[in-house]
N, C-alpha and C positions, 0 to 999 in steps of 0.2 A: 405089447400097448407100442402104438407108432407115435407117441408123443403129442397126438391133437385130440381135441374134443369138441363134438358139435352136439351140445345139448340145451334145450330150451324148456323152461318151466314159466308158465302163465296162470294168473287167475283174472278172468275177466267174464263180462255178460257176453251172450250171443246177439249178434246184431241182427238176424232174421233166423229161419228155420233151416235146417240143413237140406241141403240140395244133392240128392243122390243121382248118379250117372252110372247105369249098369252095361256091363259088356257082356261077351260071350263066357260061357261057362261058369256062370253065376257070380263073377267078380264084379264088384263095383268100388266108386270113388264117393266118398262124401265131402262138399266143400261148404265152408261156412265163416263168416268172419267174426271176430272176437275183438271187443274193446276192452282196453286196460286204461286206468285213469290215473293221472296224478296232478298234484296241486303244490303251488308254493306261493308265498307273499310276495308282491312286487314292493320293491323297496321304495320306489318313488312314490307310488299311490298308496301303499299299505293295503290294497285290496288283494282278496284271495284270486289268483288264477287256475284256471282248470285245463288240463291237457288231456286230451284223448288220443290214444294209439289205437290203430286198427290192425288186425293181424290176422291173415289169411291161413285158415286151418285145413288139412286135408287128411281125411280118415279113410282108411283101405277096408274093402271087404267085410267080414263080420261086425268090427268095430264101427264102422260107417253104420251098419244097420242098426245097431245097439243105439247109438247116439242119434239118429235120427228119431228112432222111436219114443226114446226117453226124455229129450229135451225139446225145448220152443224158445223163439226168440225171447230174450231177456234174462234167460236162467244164467245162473253162474256156475262156471265151470274151472277145474284145474286140470290142466293139461301138460303133458312131458312129449318131447318129441325132439326133431332135429330140423335144423334149417336146411333149406333146398332153393337155390336160384334156378329157373328155367326163362328159358326165351320162346316168343311166339310171334307170328307175323300178325299184325293188325289188319284191320280191313282196309285201312289207307295204305298198306303197304310197308309200313314202317316195323322194323324188329323191335320188339318191346319186351322188358324183364319184368317177371314177378319172383317175388321172395315167398316162400310158404314156409308153414311149419308143418312138418310129415309127423301127423301125431302117434305115439306108440303107446301112451297111456292117458285115461282120462277118470277123473273123480266127478260125480254131480254133487254140487254144493248147493243147490236150491232144494230145499224140503219140498217134499210132495205133500198134497193136502190128504189129510185122513178123512176117513168117513164120518169121524165126530162133527167135520164142518160143514156136512151136508144138511141144510135145513129140514125139520121133520115134515111128514106129509100132513097136508092140512085134512082135517078130520071132514067125513063124508056126511055126517049128521050129528047133530048136538048131543051133549053128555047131559045127562039128567041132573039137575042140581041136587044134592044130598047134604 
């Protein structure tokens, strides 16, 4: 080991649906934002203060397709990955930087609805009173 570690673990809610971008040879990248919350009590006002941090997540290939297939905006996720900062040129010509979490592992924490929650079909004819 070289003495360094680049690891991120987050639990949060998706800010929108996963956006997939396909390239040649069936490779793809999925991108989505994840919100994590924190709160504290302000000493002066004694009011609860909520803070939301947004994280840019990047998924690659099969992982991206699976995440896009099974999650939607608002779902709770646990992700593990590493931080990556990259630069790009904005439309105004300025060089900008973005920090992303390149996800290597994900767990879906939002329970999926079971078939028991589907309302019963309405009867087409009345049942005889017995």
